[in-house]
A tleap script that builds the chain and sets N, CA, C and O, in Angstrom:
source leaprc.protein.ff14SB
mol = sequence {
  NMET PHE ALA LYS VAL MET LEU PHE VAL VAL
  LEU VAL GLY ALA VAL ALA ALA GLU TYR ALA
  TYR SER SER GLN TYR ILE ASP LYS TYR ASP
  GLY HIE HIE GLU PRO VAL HIE HIE GLY GLY
  TYR GLU HIE GLY HIE ASP GLU HIE PHE ASP
  TYR TYR THR TYR PRO LYS TYR GLU PHE GLU
  TYR GLU VAL LYS ASP PRO HIE THR HIE ASP
  TYR LYS VAL GLN HIE GLU SER ARG ASP GLY
  ASP VAL VAL LYS GLY PHE TYR SER LEU HIE
  GLU PRO ASP GLY THR VAL ARG ASP VAL HIE
  TYR HIE GLY ASP LYS HIE SER GLY PHE HIE
  ALA ASP VAL LYS HIE SER ILE HIE HIE ILE
  ILE PRO GLU ASN HIE HIE TYR HIE CTYR
}
set mol.1.N position { -10.835 -3.887 47.671 }
set mol.1.CA position { -9.597 -4.517 47.275 }
set mol.1.C position { -9.728 -5.145 45.886 }
set mol.1.O position { -8.817 -5.044 45.064 }
set mol.2.N position { -10.865 -5.791 45.632 }
set mol.2.CA position { -11.088 -6.421 44.330 }
set mol.2.C position { -11.001 -5.388 43.215 }
set mol.2.O position { -10.437 -5.666 42.157 }
set mol.3.N position { -11.558 -4.184 43.443 }
set mol.3.CA position { -11.523 -3.127 42.426 }
set mol.3.C position { -10.088 -2.697 42.147 }
set mol.3.O position { -9.744 -2.424 40.997 }
set mol.4.N position { -9.245 -2.631 43.174 }
set mol.4.CA position { -7.846 -2.245 42.984 }
set mol.4.C position { -7.099 -3.302 42.167 }
set mol.4.O position { -6.294 -2.961 41.301 }
set mol.5.N position { -7.359 -4.561 42.436 }
set mol.5.CA position { -6.712 -5.648 41.696 }
set mol.5.C position { -7.150 -5.604 40.229 }
set mol.5.O position { -6.324 -5.749 39.329 }
set mol.6.N position { -8.440 -5.405 39.992 }
set mol.6.CA position { -8.946 -5.344 38.619 }
set mol.6.C position { -8.355 -4.150 37.878 }
set mol.6.O position { -7.993 -4.268 36.707 }
set mol.7.N position { -8.254 -3.013 38.539 }
set mol.7.CA position { -7.666 -1.832 37.925 }
set mol.7.C position { -6.207 -2.105 37.550 }
set mol.7.O position { -5.758 -1.729 36.467 }
set mol.8.N position { -5.477 -2.756 38.442 }
set mol.8.CA position { -4.097 -3.101 38.168 }
set mol.8.C position { -3.992 -4.040 36.965 }
set mol.8.O position { -3.136 -3.834 36.105 }
set mol.9.N position { -4.837 -5.055 36.886 }
set mol.9.CA position { -4.829 -6.009 35.777 }
set mol.9.C position { -5.142 -5.301 34.457 }
set mol.9.O position { -4.511 -5.576 33.437 }
set mol.10.N position { -6.116 -4.394 34.481 }
set mol.10.CA position { -6.483 -3.665 33.265 }
set mol.10.C position { -5.330 -2.780 32.805 }
set mol.10.O position { -5.025 -2.736 31.613 }
set mol.11.N position { -4.690 -2.079 33.728 }
set mol.11.CA position { -3.574 -1.216 33.366 }
set mol.11.C position { -2.394 -2.011 32.819 }
set mol.11.O position { -1.787 -1.609 31.827 }
set mol.12.N position { -2.067 -3.119 33.443 }
set mol.12.CA position { -0.963 -3.950 32.956 }
set mol.12.C position { -1.296 -4.503 31.584 }
set mol.12.O position { -0.429 -4.543 30.710 }
set mol.13.N position { -2.540 -4.933 31.374 }
set mol.13.CA position { -2.958 -5.445 30.071 }
set mol.13.C position { -2.889 -4.382 29.000 }
set mol.13.O position { -2.490 -4.661 27.869 }
set mol.14.N position { -3.273 -3.163 29.344 }
set mol.14.CA position { -3.239 -2.076 28.356 }
set mol.14.C position { -1.811 -1.720 27.973 }
set mol.14.O position { -1.542 -1.424 26.809 }
set mol.15.N position { -0.905 -1.745 28.919 }
set mol.15.CA position { 0.493 -1.417 28.634 }
set mol.15.C position { 1.149 -2.533 27.831 }
set mol.15.O position { 1.948 -2.255 26.937 }
set mol.16.N position { 0.828 -3.791 28.132 }
set mol.16.CA position { 1.479 -4.920 27.477 }
set mol.16.C position { 0.872 -5.265 26.121 }
set mol.16.O position { 1.497 -5.968 25.327 }
set mol.17.N position { -0.316 -4.788 25.852 }
set mol.17.CA position { -1.001 -5.164 24.610 }
set mol.17.C position { -0.307 -4.556 23.399 }
set mol.17.O position { 0.208 -3.439 23.461 }
set mol.18.N position { -0.299 -5.298 22.299 }
set mol.18.CA position { 0.236 -4.795 21.039 }
set mol.18.C position { -0.954 -4.471 20.152 }
set mol.18.O position { -1.892 -5.261 20.051 }
set mol.19.N position { -0.917 -3.323 19.518 }
set mol.19.CA position { -2.027 -2.890 18.695 }
set mol.19.C position { -1.638 -2.889 17.229 }
set mol.19.O position { -0.503 -2.581 16.867 }
set mol.20.N position { -2.603 -3.242 16.396 }
set mol.20.CA position { -2.394 -3.197 14.955 }
set mol.20.C position { -2.472 -1.754 14.496 }
set mol.20.O position { -3.147 -0.933 15.117 }
set mol.21.N position { -1.780 -1.446 13.407 }
set mol.21.CA position { -1.716 -0.092 12.879 }
set mol.21.C position { -1.976 -0.149 11.381 }
set mol.21.O position { -1.440 -1.007 10.679 }
set mol.22.N position { -2.788 0.757 10.905 }
set mol.22.CA position { -3.065 0.836 9.477 }
set mol.22.C position { -3.258 2.297 9.112 }
set mol.22.O position { -3.860 3.057 9.870 }
set mol.23.N position { -2.745 2.694 7.948 }
set mol.23.CA position { -2.950 4.064 7.495 }
set mol.23.C position { -3.051 4.079 5.983 }
set mol.23.O position { -2.592 3.157 5.309 }
set mol.24.N position { -3.654 5.132 5.454 }
set mol.24.CA position { -3.734 5.296 4.007 }
set mol.24.C position { -3.752 6.771 3.651 }
set mol.24.O position { -4.157 7.618 4.447 }
set mol.25.N position { -3.303 7.058 2.433 }
set mol.25.CA position { -3.246 8.423 1.935 }
set mol.25.C position { -3.535 8.378 0.443 }
set mol.25.O position { -2.941 7.581 -0.283 }
set mol.26.N position { -4.444 9.229 -0.016 }
set mol.26.CA position { -4.772 9.293 -1.439 }
set mol.26.C position { -4.840 10.755 -1.841 }
set mol.26.O position { -5.468 11.571 -1.166 }
set mol.27.N position { -4.182 11.079 -2.955 }
set mol.27.CA position { -4.240 12.424 -3.516 }
set mol.27.C position { -4.539 12.278 -4.993 }
set mol.27.O position { -3.703 11.797 -5.758 }
set mol.28.N position { -5.728 12.692 -5.394 }
set mol.28.CA position { -6.146 12.567 -6.788 }
set mol.28.C position { -6.216 13.950 -7.398 }
set mol.28.O position { -6.807 14.864 -6.824 }
set mol.29.N position { -5.620 14.094 -8.544 }
set mol.29.CA position { -5.617 15.359 -9.260 }
set mol.29.C position { -6.838 15.406 -10.164 }
set mol.29.O position { -6.977 14.568 -11.056 }
set mol.30.N position { -7.711 16.357 -9.953 }
set mol.30.CA position { -8.880 16.540 -10.805 }
set mol.30.C position { -8.663 17.772 -11.661 }
set mol.30.O position { -9.091 18.870 -11.305 }
set mol.31.N position { -8.007 17.589 -12.773 }
set mol.31.CA position { -7.713 18.700 -13.678 }
set mol.31.C position { -8.898 19.026 -14.559 }
set mol.31.O position { -10.009 18.548 -14.332 }
set mol.32.N position { -8.656 19.824 -15.541 }
set mol.32.CA position { -9.702 20.228 -16.476 }
set mol.32.C position { -9.972 19.100 -17.464 }
set mol.32.O position { -9.046 18.449 -17.948 }
set mol.33.N position { -11.238 18.880 -17.754 }
set mol.33.CA position { -11.621 17.855 -18.718 }
set mol.33.C position { -11.432 18.395 -20.126 }
set mol.33.O position { -11.781 19.541 -20.411 }
set mol.34.N position { -10.882 17.573 -21.003 }
set mol.34.CA position { -10.661 17.962 -22.387 }
set mol.34.C position { -11.472 17.031 -23.279 }
set mol.34.O position { -11.427 15.815 -23.094 }
set mol.35.N position { -12.208 17.569 -24.235 }
set mol.35.CA position { -12.980 16.690 -25.127 }
set mol.35.C position { -12.053 15.920 -26.063 }
set mol.35.O position { -11.055 16.449 -26.552 }
set mol.36.N position { -12.404 14.664 -26.299 }
set mol.36.CA position { -11.668 13.810 -27.220 }
set mol.36.C position { -12.648 13.382 -28.297 }
set mol.36.O position { -13.679 12.781 -27.996 }
set mol.37.N position { -12.339 13.683 -29.544 }
set mol.37.CA position { -13.230 13.422 -30.675 }
set mol.37.C position { -13.033 11.998 -31.177 }
set mol.37.O position { -11.900 11.571 -31.396 }
set mol.38.N position { -14.126 11.258 -31.361 }
set mol.38.CA position { -14.072 9.889 -31.881 }
set mol.38.C position { -14.778 9.830 -33.231 }
set mol.38.O position { -15.989 9.618 -33.284 }
set mol.39.N position { -14.050 10.010 -34.302 }
set mol.39.CA position { -14.575 9.825 -35.651 }
set mol.39.C position { -15.711 10.768 -36.004 }
set mol.39.O position { -16.057 11.675 -35.248 }
set mol.40.N position { -16.265 10.530 -37.145 }
set mol.40.CA position { -17.371 11.356 -37.618 }
set mol.40.C position { -18.624 10.529 -37.732 }
set mol.40.O position { -18.882 9.647 -36.913 }
set mol.41.N position { -19.377 10.810 -38.721 }
set mol.41.CA position { -20.641 10.129 -38.948 }
set mol.41.C position { -20.365 8.750 -39.545 }
set mol.41.O position { -19.963 8.635 -40.703 }
set mol.42.N position { -20.587 7.688 -38.731 }
set mol.42.CA position { -20.350 6.320 -39.193 }
set mol.42.C position { -21.555 5.458 -38.867 }
set mol.42.O position { -22.059 5.494 -37.745 }
set mol.43.N position { -22.013 4.696 -39.822 }
set mol.43.CA position { -23.080 3.719 -39.625 }
set mol.43.C position { -24.304 4.328 -38.941 }
set mol.43.O position { -24.917 3.695 -38.081 }
set mol.44.N position { -24.654 5.538 -39.318 }
set mol.44.CA position { -25.855 6.162 -38.779 }
set mol.44.C position { -25.701 6.760 -37.398 }
set mol.44.O position { -26.690 7.180 -36.797 }
set mol.45.N position { -24.480 6.809 -36.877 }
set mol.45.CA position { -24.268 7.373 -35.541 }
set mol.45.C position { -23.714 8.784 -35.660 }
set mol.45.O position { -22.929 9.088 -36.558 }
set mol.46.N position { -24.129 9.621 -34.755 }
set mol.46.CA position { -23.597 10.981 -34.714 }
set mol.46.C position { -22.196 10.971 -34.121 }
set mol.46.O position { -21.716 9.952 -33.624 }
set mol.47.N position { -21.555 12.129 -34.185 }
set mol.47.CA position { -20.231 12.261 -33.576 }
set mol.47.C position { -20.327 11.978 -32.084 }
set mol.47.O position { -21.340 12.257 -31.442 }
set mol.48.N position { -19.261 11.425 -31.557 }
set mol.48.CA position { -19.229 11.079 -30.132 }
set mol.48.C position { -18.030 11.750 -29.489 }
set mol.48.O position { -16.927 11.715 -30.034 }
set mol.49.N position { -18.240 12.356 -28.339 }
set mol.49.CA position { -17.160 12.988 -27.587 }
set mol.49.C position { -17.034 12.323 -26.231 }
set mol.49.O position { -18.029 12.136 -25.529 }
set mol.50.N position { -15.821 11.967 -25.862 }
set mol.50.CA position { -15.513 11.555 -24.502 }
set mol.50.C position { -14.750 12.699 -23.868 }
set mol.50.O position { -14.251 13.592 -24.552 }
set mol.51.N position { -14.671 12.656 -22.575 }
set mol.51.CA position { -13.927 13.685 -21.869 }
set mol.51.C position { -12.774 13.041 -21.142 }
set mol.51.O position { -12.939 12.064 -20.412 }
set mol.52.N position { -11.608 13.602 -21.355 }
set mol.52.CA position { -10.357 13.048 -20.857 }
set mol.52.C position { -9.789 13.996 -19.811 }
set mol.52.O position { -9.654 15.194 -20.059 }
set mol.53.N position { -9.463 13.467 -18.659 }
set mol.53.CA position { -8.785 14.241 -17.628 }
set mol.53.C position { -7.363 13.715 -17.514 }
set mol.53.O position { -7.148 12.504 -17.487 }
set mol.54.N position { -6.416 14.597 -17.448 }
set mol.54.CA position { -5.013 14.219 -17.329 }
set mol.54.C position { -4.853 13.272 -16.133 }
set mol.54.O position { -5.233 13.631 -15.018 }
set mol.55.N position { -4.296 12.065 -16.341 }
set mol.55.CA position { -4.171 11.107 -15.236 }
set mol.55.C position { -3.043 11.480 -14.283 }
set mol.55.O position { -1.870 11.482 -14.656 }
set mol.56.N position { -3.415 11.792 -13.061 }
set mol.56.CA position { -2.417 12.140 -12.050 }
set mol.56.C position { -2.980 11.773 -10.681 }
set mol.56.O position { -4.075 12.197 -10.311 }
set mol.57.N position { -2.208 10.973 -9.934 }
set mol.57.CA position { -2.630 10.598 -8.581 }
set mol.57.C position { -1.411 10.174 -7.773 }
set mol.57.O position { -0.316 9.991 -8.304 }
set mol.58.N position { -1.635 10.026 -6.492 }
set mol.58.CA position { -0.618 9.514 -5.573 }
set mol.58.C position { -1.348 8.850 -4.424 }
set mol.58.O position { -2.321 9.399 -3.908 }
set mol.59.N position { -0.886 7.663 -4.012 }
set mol.59.CA position { -1.483 7.019 -2.851 }
set mol.59.C position { -0.424 6.232 -2.110 }
set mol.59.O position { 0.629 5.902 -2.654 }
set mol.60.N position { -0.723 5.940 -0.864 }
set mol.60.CA position { 0.128 5.070 -0.067 }
set mol.60.C position { -0.711 4.448 1.031 }
set mol.60.O position { -1.725 5.007 1.448 }
set mol.61.N position { -0.283 3.298 1.492 }
set mol.61.CA position { -0.925 2.679 2.642 }
set mol.61.C position { 0.111 1.870 3.401 }
set mol.61.O position { 1.168 1.521 2.876 }
set mol.62.N position { -0.222 1.585 4.649 }
set mol.62.CA position { 0.688 0.845 5.508 }
set mol.62.C position { -0.133 0.018 6.482 }
set mol.62.O position { -1.143 0.488 7.006 }
set mol.63.N position { 0.297 -1.214 6.724 }
set mol.63.CA position { -0.344 -2.098 7.686 }
set mol.63.C position { 0.752 -2.672 8.575 }
set mol.63.O position { 1.752 -3.194 8.085 }
set mol.64.N position { 0.555 -2.571 9.880 }
set mol.64.CA position { 1.470 -3.182 10.856 }
set mol.64.C position { 0.606 -3.868 11.896 }
set mol.64.O position { -0.020 -3.209 12.726 }
set mol.65.N position { 0.572 -5.192 11.851 }
set mol.65.CA position { -0.248 -5.952 12.782 }
set mol.65.C position { 0.618 -7.006 13.465 }
set mol.65.O position { 0.848 -8.074 12.898 }
set mol.66.N position { 1.106 -6.719 14.680 }
set mol.66.CA position { 1.980 -7.675 15.356 }
set mol.66.C position { 1.269 -8.968 15.747 }
set mol.66.O position { 1.919 -9.995 15.942 }
set mol.67.N position { -0.050 -8.929 15.862 }
set mol.67.CA position { -0.790 -10.143 16.230 }
set mol.67.C position { -0.769 -11.161 15.093 }
set mol.67.O position { -0.542 -12.346 15.335 }
set mol.68.N position { -1.003 -10.717 13.859 }
set mol.68.CA position { -1.017 -11.615 12.700 }
set mol.68.C position { 0.307 -11.615 11.946 }
set mol.68.O position { 0.483 -12.391 11.006 }
set mol.69.N position { 1.233 -10.761 12.344 }
set mol.69.CA position { 2.530 -10.593 11.683 }
set mol.69.C position { 2.359 -10.125 10.240 }
set mol.69.O position { 3.139 -10.493 9.362 }
set mol.70.N position { 1.342 -9.320 10.006 }
set mol.70.CA position { 1.071 -8.753 8.686 }
set mol.70.C position { 1.702 -7.370 8.642 }
set mol.70.O position { 1.213 -6.434 9.275 }
set mol.71.N position { 2.786 -7.247 7.895 }
set mol.71.CA position { 3.511 -5.989 7.754 }
set mol.71.C position { 3.659 -5.705 6.263 }
set mol.71.O position { 4.252 -6.502 5.537 }
set mol.72.N position { 3.125 -4.578 5.802 }
set mol.72.CA position { 3.251 -4.215 4.395 }
set mol.72.C position { 3.099 -2.716 4.240 }
set mol.72.O position { 2.469 -2.046 5.059 }
set mol.73.N position { 3.693 -2.203 3.166 }
set mol.73.CA position { 3.610 -0.784 2.855 }
set mol.73.C position { 3.670 -0.646 1.337 }
set mol.73.O position { 4.376 -1.400 0.668 }
set mol.74.N position { 2.927 0.319 0.794 }
set mol.74.CA position { 2.981 0.591 -0.639 }
set mol.74.C position { 2.811 2.081 -0.874 }
set mol.74.O position { 2.065 2.763 -0.172 }
set mol.75.N position { 3.527 2.568 -1.884 }
set mol.75.CA position { 3.405 3.952 -2.333 }
set mol.75.C position { 3.451 3.927 -3.854 }
set mol.75.O position { 4.305 3.262 -4.440 }
set mol.76.N position { 2.528 4.655 -4.499 }
set mol.76.CA position { 2.515 4.723 -5.955 }
set mol.76.C position { 2.077 6.103 -6.390 }
set mol.76.O position { 1.250 6.743 -5.741 }
set mol.77.N position { 2.648 6.562 -7.509 }
set mol.77.CA position { 2.242 7.842 -8.079 }
set mol.77.C position { 2.180 7.708 -9.596 }
set mol.77.O position { 2.892 6.910 -10.205 }
set mol.78.N position { 1.313 8.508 -10.174 }
set mol.78.CA position { 1.191 8.551 -11.632 }
set mol.78.C position { 1.100 10.001 -12.057 }
set mol.78.O position { 0.381 10.800 -11.457 }
set mol.79.N position { 1.838 10.325 -13.097 }
set mol.79.CA position { 1.796 11.657 -13.684 }
set mol.79.C position { 1.792 11.450 -15.196 }
set mol.79.O position { 2.840 11.223 -15.801 }
set mol.80.N position { 0.605 11.529 -15.802 }
set mol.80.CA position { 0.477 11.242 -17.228 }
set mol.80.C position { 0.670 9.770 -17.484 }
set mol.80.O position { -0.030 8.939 -16.905 }
set mol.81.N position { 1.618 9.435 -18.352 }
set mol.81.CA position { 1.885 8.039 -18.684 }
set mol.81.C position { 2.998 7.428 -17.837 }
set mol.81.O position { 3.402 6.295 -18.098 }
set mol.82.N position { 3.499 8.131 -16.845 }
set mol.82.CA position { 4.599 7.639 -16.014 }
set mol.82.C position { 4.053 7.197 -14.654 }
set mol.82.O position { 3.450 7.984 -13.925 }
set mol.83.N position { 4.278 5.927 -14.333 }
set mol.83.CA position { 3.865 5.359 -13.049 }
set mol.83.C position { 5.127 4.943 -12.305 }
set mol.83.O position { 6.002 4.292 -12.875 }
set mol.84.N position { 5.221 5.317 -11.033 }
set mol.84.CA position { 6.353 4.934 -10.186 }
set mol.84.C position { 5.796 4.415 -8.875 }
set mol.84.O position { 4.785 4.915 -8.381 }
set mol.85.N position { 6.453 3.413 -8.312 }
set mol.85.CA position { 5.950 2.889 -7.053 }
set mol.85.C position { 6.951 2.033 -6.315 }
set mol.85.O position { 8.031 1.707 -6.809 }
set mol.86.N position { 6.541 1.684 -5.108 }
set mol.86.CA position { 7.332 0.863 -4.207 }
set mol.86.C position { 6.373 0.090 -3.319 }
set mol.86.O position { 5.365 0.633 -2.866 }
set mol.87.N position { 6.682 -1.170 -3.071 }
set mol.87.CA position { 5.967 -1.879 -2.013 }
set mol.87.C position { 6.911 -2.825 -1.309 }
set mol.87.O position { 7.905 -3.284 -1.871 }
set mol.88.N position { 6.573 -3.104 -0.070 }
set mol.88.CA position { 7.370 -3.979 0.767 }
set mol.88.C position { 6.422 -4.810 1.612 }
set mol.88.O position { 5.413 -4.308 2.107 }
set mol.89.N position { 6.751 -6.079 1.774 }
set mol.89.CA position { 5.923 -6.932 2.630 }
set mol.89.C position { 6.758 -8.023 3.249 }
set mol.89.O position { 7.777 -8.440 2.698 }
set mol.90.N position { 6.308 -8.485 4.417 }
set mol.90.CA position { 6.965 -9.579 5.113 }
set mol.90.C position { 6.334 -10.882 4.632 }
set mol.90.O position { 5.120 -11.067 4.725 }
set mol.91.N position { 7.168 -11.778 4.120 }
set mol.91.CA position { 6.704 -13.074 3.638 }
set mol.91.C position { 6.543 -14.029 4.826 }
set mol.91.O position { 7.160 -13.818 5.870 }
set mol.92.N position { 5.722 -15.074 4.679 }
set mol.92.CA position { 5.542 -16.027 5.781 }
set mol.92.C position { 6.827 -16.741 6.202 }
set mol.92.O position { 6.933 -17.189 7.344 }
set mol.93.N position { 7.807 -16.854 5.296 }
set mol.93.CA position { 9.059 -17.542 5.650 }
set mol.93.C position { 10.059 -16.632 6.369 }
set mol.93.O position { 11.176 -17.056 6.667 }
set mol.94.N position { 9.664 -15.382 6.650 }
set mol.94.CA position { 10.536 -14.465 7.384 }
set mol.94.C position { 11.309 -13.505 6.509 }
set mol.94.O position { 11.945 -12.590 7.030 }
set mol.95.N position { 11.279 -13.678 5.196 }
set mol.95.CA position { 11.968 -12.743 4.320 }
set mol.95.C position { 11.106 -11.508 4.095 }
set mol.95.O position { 9.892 -11.531 4.296 }
set mol.96.N position { 11.751 -10.449 3.680 }
set mol.96.CA position { 11.056 -9.207 3.346 }
set mol.96.C position { 11.261 -8.964 1.861 }
set mol.96.O position { 12.392 -8.966 1.375 }
set mol.97.N position { 10.176 -8.757 1.149 }
set mol.97.CA position { 10.251 -8.478 -0.290 }
set mol.97.C position { 10.077 -6.982 -0.501 }
set mol.97.O position { 9.065 -6.408 -0.097 }
set mol.98.N position { 11.063 -6.346 -1.136 }
set mol.98.CA position { 11.007 -4.928 -1.497 }
set mol.98.C position { 10.993 -4.833 -3.017 }
set mol.98.O position { 11.847 -5.410 -3.690 }
set mol.99.N position { 10.021 -4.104 -3.552 }
set mol.99.CA position { 9.892 -3.965 -4.998 }
set mol.99.C position { 9.775 -2.486 -5.346 }
set mol.99.O position { 8.867 -1.798 -4.880 }
set mol.100.N position { 10.696 -2.009 -6.163 }
set mol.100.CA position { 10.626 -0.663 -6.735 }
set mol.100.C position { 10.257 -0.853 -8.199 }
set mol.100.O position { 10.894 -1.644 -8.895 }
set mol.101.N position { 9.242 -0.144 -8.678 }
set mol.101.CA position { 8.824 -0.323 -10.063 }
set mol.101.C position { 8.523 1.019 -10.715 }
set mol.101.O position { 8.243 2.013 -10.045 }
set mol.102.N position { 8.591 1.014 -12.038 }
set mol.102.CA position { 8.221 2.195 -12.811 }
set mol.102.C position { 7.820 1.735 -14.217 }
set mol.102.O position { 8.222 0.670 -14.686 }
set mol.103.N position { 7.036 2.556 -14.850 }
set mol.103.CA position { 6.608 2.235 -16.204 }
set mol.103.C position { 6.186 3.494 -16.939 }
set mol.103.O position { 5.683 4.446 -16.341 }
set mol.104.N position { 6.400 3.480 -18.242 }
set mol.104.CA position { 5.924 4.566 -19.095 }
set mol.104.C position { 5.733 4.001 -20.489 }
set mol.104.O position { 6.123 2.865 -20.760 }
set mol.105.N position { 5.138 4.782 -21.373 }
set mol.105.CA position { 4.822 4.268 -22.707 }
set mol.105.C position { 6.061 4.067 -23.577 }
set mol.105.O position { 5.979 3.373 -24.590 }
set mol.106.N position { 7.190 4.643 -23.221 }
set mol.106.CA position { 8.402 4.507 -24.027 }
set mol.106.C position { 9.233 3.286 -23.636 }
set mol.106.O position { 9.713 2.560 -24.506 }
set mol.107.N position { 9.404 3.056 -22.343 }
set mol.107.CA position { 10.284 1.965 -21.914 }
set mol.107.C position { 9.529 0.769 -21.341 }
set mol.107.O position { 10.153 -0.252 -21.053 }
set mol.108.N position { 8.223 0.857 -21.167 }
set mol.108.CA position { 7.459 -0.261 -20.629 }
set mol.108.C position { 7.545 -0.335 -19.118 }
set mol.108.O position { 7.827 0.665 -18.457 }
set mol.109.N position { 7.303 -1.516 -18.568 }
set mol.109.CA position { 7.288 -1.732 -17.124 }
set mol.109.C position { 8.586 -2.381 -16.680 }
set mol.109.O position { 9.063 -3.326 -17.310 }
set mol.110.N position { 9.164 -1.871 -15.584 }
set mol.110.CA position { 10.383 -2.426 -15.013 }
set mol.110.C position { 10.214 -2.534 -13.499 }
set mol.110.O position { 9.650 -1.642 -12.866 }
set mol.111.N position { 10.701 -3.622 -12.930 }
set mol.111.CA position { 10.625 -3.813 -11.482 }
set mol.111.C position { 11.960 -4.341 -10.968 }
set mol.111.O position { 12.585 -5.204 -11.585 }
set mol.112.N position { 12.378 -3.810 -9.837 }
set mol.112.CA position { 13.591 -4.247 -9.157 }
set mol.112.C position { 13.142 -4.912 -7.855 }
set mol.112.O position { 12.648 -4.238 -6.952 }
set mol.113.N position { 13.313 -6.228 -7.758 }
set mol.113.CA position { 12.832 -7.002 -6.620 }
set mol.113.C position { 14.015 -7.460 -5.783 }
set mol.113.O position { 14.974 -8.025 -6.307 }
set mol.114.N position { 13.943 -7.215 -4.481 }
set mol.114.CA position { 14.987 -7.656 -3.564 }
set mol.114.C position { 14.340 -8.377 -2.391 }
set mol.114.O position { 13.273 -7.994 -1.911 }
set mol.115.N position { 15.017 -9.435 -1.941 }
set mol.115.CA position { 14.558 -10.194 -0.780 }
set mol.115.C position { 15.608 -10.059 0.314 }
set mol.115.O position { 16.800 -10.242 0.069 }
set mol.116.N position { 15.156 -9.739 1.518 }
set mol.116.CA position { 16.038 -9.628 2.678 }
set mol.116.C position { 15.622 -10.680 3.692 }
set mol.116.O position { 14.436 -10.967 3.850 }
set mol.117.N position { 16.588 -11.244 4.366 }
set mol.117.CA position { 16.293 -12.237 5.398 }
set mol.117.C position { 16.481 -11.586 6.758 }
set mol.117.O position { 17.535 -11.025 7.059 }
set mol.118.N position { 15.452 -11.671 7.560 }
set mol.118.CA position { 15.501 -11.185 8.932 }
set mol.118.C position { 15.275 -12.379 9.841 }
set mol.118.O position { 14.323 -13.137 9.649 }
set mol.119.N position { 16.117 -12.548 10.801 }
set mol.119.CA position { 15.972 -13.666 11.724 }
set mol.119.C position { 14.880 -13.329 12.723 }
set mol.119.O position { 14.918 -12.297 13.394 }
set mol.120.N position { 13.916 -14.214 12.804 }
set mol.120.CA position { 12.775 -13.997 13.690 }
set mol.120.C position { 12.876 -14.974 14.847 }
set mol.120.O position { 13.009 -16.180 14.640 }
set mol.121.N position { 12.813 -14.459 16.052 }
set mol.121.CA position { 12.802 -15.286 17.252 }
set mol.121.C position { 11.400 -15.214 17.821 }
set mol.121.O position { 10.957 -14.138 18.222 }
set mol.122.N position { 10.691 -16.325 17.867 }
set mol.122.CA position { 9.321 -16.296 18.389 }
set mol.122.C position { 9.295 -15.750 19.809 }
set mol.122.O position { 10.209 -15.984 20.601 }
set mol.123.N position { 8.230 -15.020 20.113 }
set mol.123.CA position { 8.118 -14.376 21.430 }
set mol.123.C position { 8.063 -15.389 22.565 }
set mol.123.O position { 8.553 -15.111 23.659 }
set mol.124.N position { 7.486 -16.542 22.330 }
set mol.124.CA position { 7.322 -17.518 23.415 }
set mol.124.C position { 8.459 -18.547 23.447 }
set mol.124.O position { 8.358 -19.553 24.149 }
set mol.125.N position { 9.538 -18.305 22.692 }
set mol.125.CA position { 10.674 -19.220 22.665 }
set mol.125.C position { 11.592 -18.921 23.855 }
set mol.125.O position { 12.008 -17.778 24.044 }
set mol.126.N position { 11.903 -19.931 24.646 }
set mol.126.CA position { 12.773 -19.758 25.817 }
set mol.126.C position { 14.052 -20.554 25.615 }
set mol.126.O position { 14.018 -21.713 25.203 }
set mol.127.N position { 15.163 -19.929 25.906 }
set mol.127.CA position { 16.433 -20.624 25.823 }
set mol.127.C position { 16.738 -21.250 27.169 }
set mol.127.O position { 16.514 -20.635 28.212 }
set mol.128.N position { 17.248 -22.472 27.150 }
set mol.128.CA position { 17.613 -23.178 28.373 }
set mol.128.C position { 19.111 -23.396 28.381 }
set mol.128.O position { 19.674 -23.932 27.426 }
set mol.129.N position { 19.757 -22.982 29.458 }
set mol.129.CA position { 21.207 -23.137 29.587 }
set mol.129.C position { 21.547 -24.179 30.589 }
set mol.129.O position { 22.725 -24.445 30.828 }
savepdb mol mol.pdb
quit
């Protein structure tokens, strides 16, 4: 009988438990390296070459943890000199901050920030009528 009760308690606990969730994704472009020439013979130094790879990547991550109330997501991509991204997170005061941003060498960096209010009712709050 004790084993049946324990099995029942374990099953109920497993169904009722909330689990944290986290994920990530990264895609890096490894293109062909191109030599970049830095000056000529200066101050007794020989010519120097660096190798430049076209900057291109994309990544995202997400965290959902109901135990700590940590909720956030971010996505960003870069193609050459153009960076675009988005992130969202839940603030401790219950608001959600959403930020869309982009930047390039011609227009600089720009961000559009919005705050949303979500009413949070604590799980252990009981209403009395």
